[in-house]
N, C-alpha and C positions, 0 to 999 in steps of 0.2 A: 070588354069590347065596346067600342065607341058607337053610340046609337046612330049618330048622323054620318057614320062612315059610308061611303058609296057602296052600292051593292057589288060592283065588280071587284072592289078590294076585299070585301068579305068572302067572295067566292074564291079568289086567288089564295087567301090565307087558309081557307078550309081545305083547298086542294093540297097545299103544302104541309100544313100542320095536322090535318085530319080533324076528326071530331074533337070537341073540347070535353075531356074527361078529368075528374079530380086527380087521378094518379099522375097525369101528365104535369099538373101544376106542382105536385109534390116532387117529382123527379127533377123539374127545372130548379126548384128551390135547393134541393139536395146538391145538384151539380154546382149551382152558384156558390153555396157555402163551402163545398169541398175545394173548389178552386181558390176561394178566399183563404182557407186554412193552408193550402199548399203554398200559396203566394207568401203567406206570413212565415211559414217554415223556411221557404227559399230565401226570403229577406233576412230571417234570423241567421241562417247559415252563411249568407253573404257577409252579414255583419260580424259574425264570429270569425270568419276567415280573415276579414279585414283587421279585426282587433288582434288576433293571434299571429298574424303574419307580419305585423308591423316590426316586431323585434327579431324576426327570423334572419339568419345570415343569408347573404346572396349565394345562391347555389354555385355560381361561377367561381366563388372562392375555393370551392372543392377541387377545381382543376389545378390550383396552385397550392393545395394543402400539403404540408410537409410535417408528418407526425414527429414527436420527440423520439429520437433514436439514440442508441447507446454509443458513447464515445469509448473507443477501444485503445488500450495501451499495448504496444508490441515491443518485444525485446529485439536485440540486435540480430536474431535469426528469424524474425518475422512471426514469432509465436505470441499469441494473446495471453497476457497474464494478469490484466486488470481492466477495469472499466469504470466509467462514471455515467449515471443516468438518473433522470427524473422518473422515466418509465423505461424499464429494460425491454427494448424492442429492437429487432433486427428486420428491416424491411426487405422483402424478396418479391420478385415478379410473380405473376399468375402462373407462369409455366413451371415454377418450382414447387407448387402445391400438387401433390400426387392425386390422381383420381380417387383413390381409396379415402383420402381425407375429405375431399369435397362431397363424396357420396355420403360419408358418415355425418358430416355437418348438415347437409340438406335433409337427410332422413330424420334427424332428431330435432332440427330447428325450424325447417320451412320446406315441407314436402313439395309445395307448388312454386318453389323459388323460380324455376325456369319459365313458368307460364303466368305468374301473377304480375300485377302492375304496382307492386310495392306494398300492397295491403291485401291481406286475405279477408275478404268481406265476411264469410261465414264464421271464421274464427273471431273476427273483431266484434261481430254482433253477440256471439256467445260470451266473449269476455266482458262486453259492456253489460250484459244481463247479470253475469256474476258480480261485477263491480257494484251494480245497483243493489244487490241483495247481500253483499259481503262487506262488512265494515272494514275488513283488512285491505280491500281493493287489490286483489291479486294481480290484475292487469296482465294476463297472459296474452296470447295471440300475436305477439310481435314477430313479424317476418324478419329475415336477414337484413333487408333494406331498412326496416324500422329500427332494428338494433343498431345498425350503422349510424343512422340519423341521430339516435339518442346518444350514442357514445361520442360522436363527433361534435355535436352542437348543443345538446340539451343536458339537463340534470337528471338525476334518478328520482326526482320528486314525483310521487304518485298522485297526480291530479288529472282531472278530465282535460283541463287546459293544456297541460303538457302533452297528454296523449293526442290531442287534436293537432297540436303543432308537429308532433311526430308523424302523423298521417300526411300532413301537407308537405313536410320535407321529404318524406319517402316518395311521394308521387313526383316531386320535382327531381329527385335523384334518378328515378327510373326514366324520366324524360330525357335527362342529360347524359346518362352513362349506360354502357352496355352491361349485360349481366356478368360478364368476365371481369369488367372493371369494378363493379360493385362487390363481387366476391373477393377480389384482390384487396380492396380497401378494408373490407370486413375482416379478412383473415389476418391482416397486418395490424389491425386496431384493437381487437377484442382482448379483454383482460382474462388471463388464465390462472391467476393466483401466484403467490410467492414473489410478487413484484414483476412478473413477466407479462408482456403485452405482445399479442400476435403469436401465430402458431410456430413460426421459426424459432423465436425466443423460448416458447414453451417446449419445443422438441429438444432444444439445446439444454434447457435446464433439467427437464424430467428424464430425458433419455440420453443426453450427451451425444446427440446426433443431429444432422440437418433434417428439416421437415421432409425433403424429397426422399429420404431414406426410411420413413416410418413404415412399420408393418401394420397389418390390419388391427390387431388388438391395441397397438400403440395409438393409431389414428382414432380408434373408437374411444379410447380413454380421454384424449385431448378434446375430441368433439363434444364430450359430455360435460366439460368444465365450464363453458360460458354461462350455463343456467345458475350455477352456484360455485364459483371458484374456491371459496373457503369451505363451504359446506361439503363439497365433494372432493376436497383436497386429498390426493393420494398419499401425501406426506403425513397429514394430521389425522385423516379418516380413511384409511385404506379399504375398510369394509364398505363404506358408502361409495367410494370411487369404483370398487369392483362391481357393485350392483348397477351403478349408473352406466359403466362401460358395457355391461351385458345387455342393458336396455337399448343402448345404441345399436348393438349387434342384432338384437331382435328386430328393431325397426328397419335396419338395412336388409334383413332377410325378408321381411314382409314387403318391402319395396322391390324385391328381386334384384338387389344390388350384389348380394352374395348368396351362396347356396347354404342349405342347412348344414352340410358337412363343414363348410368354412366357418360358419357361425359357432358350431359346437367346438371345433378345434380352437378357435379364438377365445371362447369362454373358458376353456380348460387351461389357457396360458396364465401364468402369474402376471402381476402388474408389471414386472420387469423394470422397475425404476433404476436409473443409474444417475443419481442426482449429481449435478456438476458441483465441484467445490465452491464455497462462497467466493464471490468476486473479491479480488485484491488480497487473498489470504496468503499468497506466497511471498510477496514483497510489500507488506502494508505500509511500512515506514517510507519506502521509496515512492510508493503511489501517492502518499500524502504530500511529499515534497513536490511531485509533478503537479498534483491538483492545485496547490497554492500558487505555483508559477503560472499555470494555465489560466486560472481565474484572475490573476493580476494582469495578465496580458490581454485576454479575450473576453472576460466577464463570465459570470456564473451561468447565465442561460445558454450561452454558446458552448460552454464546456460540457454541460450536463444534458443538453438536448439536441445538439446539432449533428451528432453522429460523426465526430471527428476521428481521424486515424492519427494517433500520436506514436511516432516512431522514437522510442526512448533508447537510452544508452545501456540499459540493463542487459546483462547476460544471465538468463534464467538458470542455466546450469551452475554458474558460479554463485548465484543467489541461493540456490538450494544448498550448496556447500557451505556458504556463509551462515545460513540458518542453523545447520547442524553444528558447525564449529562453535558458534556462540552458545548454543544450548548444551552441548557436550562439555565445553570449557567451564561454564557456570556450574554444571552438575558435578564435575570433578572437583571444583573448588568447595562446593557444599559438602561433599563426602569427606574431604580432607579435614573438615572442622567438626565432624561428628553430628549426631542427631540432636537438634535443638528444641524439638517438640513445640514449635510455634505454629500450632494448628488452629484454624477457625473451626468451631463446631456449630453446625446450623441447628441442631436440636436444642442446644443450650441457649441459642439465640431466639428460640421460639418459632423456628421455621419447620415445615413439614418436609421430610426426606423425599416423599413421593412427588411433591409438586415443585421441588427445588430444581432450578436450572442454572448451569454455570455458563458464562460466555464462551468458554473453550469448546462447549459441546456443539457449536455450529460447524466446527471443523471436522473433516473426515477423520476417522480413526484408521491410521495406517502404521505399519511397523516403523519405529524410529521416532514417532511423534511423542512429544511431552505434553501431558494433559492433566488438568485437575479433575479429580473425581470425589465422590462421597462414599465413605464407608457405610455399608448397609448391614454387614454381619461380621462379627469378630469371634474367631476361635483361636485356640493356642497355636495351631499349625495352619490355619487358613483364614484369610481375610478377603471378604467380597467387597468390591468397589463398583459403583455404577457410574457410567459416563452417559447418562441420559438413557438412550435406547440400547447401549452397549454395556456388557458386563466384563469386569476384570477380576481375576482370581490371583491372589498373591500367596506364595508359599514361603517357608522360612529362608530359603536361599535368596529370595527377592528382597528381604530386609536385613540380611546378615550383617551388612556394613554398619548398621545402626548399633550393633552390639547388644541388641535385644533378642532374647531367645524365643519368647512367645509373643505372638501378635496381640493377645489380649492384655499384655503387660504395658503397652504404650499406645495403643489405639483404641478408640471408642466409636460406637455408632454415631454417625453424624459428622465425624471429622472430615474436613476437606483436605485430601492428600494429593500429592503430586506424583505421577507415575510416568515411566517411559515404556511405551508399547514395544513388545518384542515380536510376538507372533500370535496367530489365531489358533486356538486349540480345536480338536476334533468336534467337541460339543458346541462350538460356536462362541465360547467365551475367549477373552483375550488374555494372553500371558504378558506380564509386565514386571518391571522392577520398581521398587519404591524409591523415589527420589525426594529431594527437599527443596522447597522454595522459601528461604528465610528472608528474602528481600534483596539479595545480591543481584545486581544488574550487570549487563555487559553490552557492548556495542562494537560494531565493525563497519568500516567503509573502505572500499577499494576503487581506485581509478586507473584508467589506461594512461600511461605516461605520455604517449605520443599525441593523444587527443584531448586529455582531460575528461574523458567520459566516465561517469560513475558506473562501474560494472556491477556493484553489489552494495547493499546498505542494510544493516540491522540496527535498529534503535533501541532494542530492549529485548527481554526474554519473552514477553507475552503482550502482543499488541491489543488483544481482547481486554486485558486488565489495565493497561497503561498506554495511551497514545503519545506520550511524551517521547520525543525523539532524542535519545542521548547521543546520537552521532552529530546532529546539527544544532540542538538547542541547549544541551548541557555544557556549561562552562565549568571545567574542573581543573584543579591544580595539575600541572603537567609534569612536575618533577624534572628529572634529568633529561627528558625529551626536549627541553628548551635549550640545552647546551649547544646544539649545532649553530644557533644564531650567534652565540658568544664566540665560538671558534671561527665562524665565517667572518665575523667582524675583525678578528685578529688576523686571519689569513689575508683579507683585503688590505690590512695594514702591513703586510710583509712577512707574517709568521709562516713557518714551514713545519710539516709534521715531525721533522728531526730536531727541531729546536728544543732546548732544555728548559724545564720549569721545575721549581722546588715544591714538592708536596710536603709541607711542614706546618707546624702551628703558627697561626697568625691571628691578629685581632684588628677589627676595623672600628674606629670610634664613631659613635652615633649620638644624636641628641638625647636618646634614652639610655645611653651608657655604652660600654664596649660591646661589640658584636664579635663573638668568637665562634666561628663555624667549625664543624667537624665533618669528617668523611663518613659515609654510610657504615663502613667497617669499624670506625673509631680509631683507626691507626693512621700513621704517616709513613710514606715510603721514600721520602727524600727526593733527590733530583731524578727526573725522568723526562722522556720525550713527550711532546704534545700528543703524539700518536697513542702512546700508551696511556697517558692521563685521560684521553677521551675514551679509548676502548674500555678502560677499567672504570669509567665514570667517576673519577675523583673529583670531589667538590672543591677542595682548596685551589687547585690549579684553575678551575672555571671561574671562581670568584676573583682570583688574582688577575686573570685575563680581562674580566669585565671591569674591574677597578682600573686597570691600566688603560683600556680603551675608552671607558666612560659608559655607564650603564644606559644613558640616553641614546648613545650611539648604537648600542646593542639593541635597544628597543626599536630604533629606527630601522635597523636591519630586519627585525622580525616583521615590522609593518610592510617593508618592501616585499617580503615573502608572502604577503596576503593575510597576515594576522590582523584582524580588525577589532578584536576584543581589546578593551581598555587595559593597559599595562602600567601600573604605577612605577615611577622611576626610582626604585629602591634596589639596592644591591642584591638582596636575596632572590630577586627575580632571575638572576643568572643561573641559579640551581633549581628553578622551577616553582616559585611561589605564585606565579601568575596563573590566572584562570583563563583557559582557552578551550574552544570546541574541538572535537575530533575532526570535523569537517575542515577547519582551518589548518590543523596540523598535517592532515593527509595532503591537502592541496600544496602546502608549503614544502613538505619533504619531496614532492615530485620534482621540484626545481633541481635537485642534485643530479638524478639520473638523466634529466633533460638538458644537461649542459648549461644550466643557468636560466632556462626559459620557464616561466610560470604560466600555466594555463588554468584559468578558473574552472574548478570542477563543475560539471553541468549534467543535466539529466535527460535533455531532449535533443534528438538529432533534427527532426522536422515534424511539422504538423500539417496534415492534409484535411481538406473539407470532405464532406460525404461524396461529392462529385469527383474527388481526386485532385482538385486544384490546391496547390500549397498556400499556406498562410505565411505572412511575413515572419521571418526568423530573426532573432537577436544573436549575433555571433558571440562566442565566448571571449572574455577578456584575455588577451595573450600579451605578455610583456617579458622582456629580458631583465632580470633583477640582479644577476651577478655574472661575472665574466666566465667564459669557458674554463680558464685556468683556475679560478677560484672554485668552481663547481667540481672540477676533477681533483683538486687538492682535497676538498672536503670528502670526496668519495673514498679517498685513501683511508680517512679516519672512520667513516661510516662502515666501510667493509671490514675494518679491523675489529669493530664491535662484534661482528658475526664470526670472524675468523678466530679471535682469541680473547674477546672481551666478555661483557656481561651477557651477550646473546649467543655465546659460542655453541649452545645447544642447536641453534638453527643451521649450523654447518653440516649437520647430518642430512640435510636436503641435497647436498652436493650440487649446488647451483650458485652462480654469482649473485650474492645478496648483500645488502647493507641495511643499516637501520640504527635505532637507538631505543634503549629501554628507558622507562621512567617510573619512579616510585616516590610517593610523597611521604611527608612526616606522618608517623603513626599508621602508615600503610592504609591510608584512606583511598588512594587511587593507584592503580597499576596500569602502565601503558607499554605498548610496543608499536612503534611506527617504523616500517621498513619497506624495502622495495627490491624488485628484481629489475633487469634492464627494461622490462615492459610494463610492470604493474607496481603501483605503490598502494600499500594497505596499512591501515591503522586499527588497533584494537585497544579497548579500555574495559576495565572491570572495577566495580566499586558499589557502594550503597548510595541511594538517593539522599539519605539523611547524613551522609559523610561518616557513617559508622566505620570503625576500623575493620579492614578485612581480616586482620589477625597477624600474629608475629610471622615475619619472614615472607609475607605474601607480596613479593616484589613483582616488578614488571616481567622479569625473566621467568618467574614461577607461575604467575596468574594469567598474564596477558599473552606472553609469547606462544604458549601452546595453541591458543586459539588462532593466532596469526599463522603458525606453522600448518595447522590443518587446512586453512584456506589456501595458503600459498602453494601447498603441495599440489592442489588441483590447478591453480592458476598457471603454474610453470610446467605442468605435465606434458604439454604438447610443444614445448619450446626448449628442447634439450641443448640446442647449439647457440643460444643467445649469450652475448658477452657485453660487459661494459666497455665503453671506448677507452682506448689506451691514451697515454699522455700526448702523443703526436698525431692521433687519429683525427680525421676531419670532423667538424662539428656535427652533432647528431641532427638528422632531418626529422621534423615532426609533421604530424598530419594536419596541422592548422597553420595558417599564415601569421606571422608576427607583425603586428601593427608598426608602421614606421614611427609613428608618434610615440609609441610606447617602447620601442626598441632602443632605449637609452639606459645603459648600465649605470647604476649609481656609483660614482667614483668615491673611493675613500677620501674623506675630508682631511685636510691637514690639521693637525692637532693645535688647538689654541689653548695655551696654558691658562689664559685668563677667562676662558669660557665657563660660565657658571653651570652649564649643562653637563660639564665633564666631571667625573668623579676622580679624575687624576689630580694629584697635587701639582704645585708649581714646579717642583723638581721631581725627578724620577730616578733616584739612586738605584744602581744595580744591586740586587741582593747577592749575598755571598753564595757562590756556587762551587761545589767541590770540583777540584781539578781532574779528578778521576771519576769514572762511572761508579755510582753507588752500588752497594750489594743488593739493592732491591731488584725485583724481577723485571723492571722496566728495561726493554731492549733499547739500545742506542745505535743508530745507524752510523756508518763511517763519516758522513758529512755533518753529523750533529755537532756543529761547532758553535752555533749561535745560542746565547742565553737570553731569554726574554727579559728585557728590563722592566722590573716591576717595582711599585712603590712599597716602601716599608710601612706606610700608613696612608690612608686616603682622607679626603675631605669627608665630613660627617655624612652618613647615610642612614636613613630611617626606614627599616623594613616595614611594609604594610602588614605583614603577617610574620609569625615566628619563622625563623629560618628552618628550612626542611633539610634534613640530612638524607638526600636522595641518592638514587643510583640508577 
């Protein structure tokens, strides 16, 4: 108190403040320091908010947020058969989430969700206390909004700074969005394990149904997964998942969302999983071709995260037939050649049977499936095989074809065997037959003639073991399936099916010495029509035609048909020493039933964005490569192969068909490429290392049965289709022919001095019998022309040994 203070001021102060006591001075000091501390805390909080909010995203970005969604592949009937995704997610609106799911999520994750402002203060304080005293920093207390903020914008790093940012973002989200919008974002974003994000994708994966159709126990199971998708995984840890689901049900009952009776009934229900088959499992080779094309056109991020709808050319029904045909055909080949005992043994390799997993085991076990398994117990009359979680029991009838009487005489614990699933037994085990996987591979490809759309594709026996596509990537010797290009060249030069050619011994000089080819059968049948020579796949006539026309001209014809593989200009190419892919051969053969039009085989009809707007499309290459007359003349030859030639077995289908077999030297490759009026299909079988398939494994024996199994289904609903007759109007296709490309390559006039021709300067006519030979070759009444052929050709150097093909 100031001594010289006027009396009236002292009087006023005493009235206002009262008497001066020591406790009052203490109270004033305490108040002052308290305000000082609070100011410091407030300043620190403001500083922290400034520091941690600098790098936070603008919350307005959330209004434009588009999560990564799954790109779906649809077949020609609109059925989904494959997908691409960085995160497997299907975004659905709030209205699609059933009340039972929302109630389950709120009960277990955030009971005050509808009333809090993004942060549950009491839970946050409790979690902070635990974090201060727990080195593990459990960091519970997250509300639904906080989980959303963390999943959208932050990492899972367990620090106080990250938690603080989470709180700030949560409050901003609550200010900007309604509770329904927040729940929709959360329910579409949260991770539920097994690569699935969002409850729609989770419902589809775990229960094969849409989220709106979930039952109470199913909704409770999914609601319990966000806390620990892998720890509570119903696939890997069903016991933990069951306990977690029942906890959710208890919480719902305590919150009076369900009654005790409902909770008890739901607790008594099994998990009820109905796991969807792995993505892309039915047509994996086709899917890979689509992926490569899409990534090339639109980029990886767009393809795997933009939720595109890809309308493909695949017919899923025919694809399933193709899968079965290839596997059954390869299995039939394996059985013909007996048990080879080429089995991997994981025990001898130092692996544990209980922990071993095979790539095949991610596929569902269904009747008709071919699966690798591990032998776990061997007795004389019983062999037990595990397929992961499934068990198979084999009896003597299941391995009878191996000619082994007792199971323990040729199988051991740890052997990796190949089985075909037949049916499920009463005790839950599977019945199966023992098969063999010695390494033989097979492939198939089919296209729609009128559109060039690839209907089915199989690139090997087991995509899980080998992703190499033998339909599009494997260049293999084509054998006699190359001969149509030889005969097409001759037909363009005026040859007719009724023309006579001599099938007899001949020698062609080469720089490496004389080249003396042989027929597959090793015999000669003298003069015959071109029709018969082609149908019976005689090598000598094909070589003579190629020599007469010039092998380079034949190769040019093949290139016009769409063969892009490099073909060396050597005469043995005429009988199939060239390496070509199945994709090229199928596309080329479709020219014949298409009246000379080639349509580039393609996989995609159209691509639409997530909002339904189409993306730019690249039309298939369409061009006329031979005339209608040439195509229909060749059709006579190709149909004769099925009617009376090397593929006569296919005539049992009783349908208009044409095609050509192909077998290479030493039986390393077997082919059949053929067609109906509507579908062209090609099949191939062989070993990747070019090991011989075995004696007499020709295209007709090894590849044709696979083709027939597929074509039987492809023509099933087309009983009345026919090939166009000679004077019928030109076939109408489903795609326009480019005017720039619609120029048929005309046969070039022969230039005797052209070094590209294998024909000599003079072409003397070979001696031809004046009467029809006694061979079985039919000669039509107008068969008056004899093909002028050289007695010898200019030197030709085969790039590979000549193949005695058929």
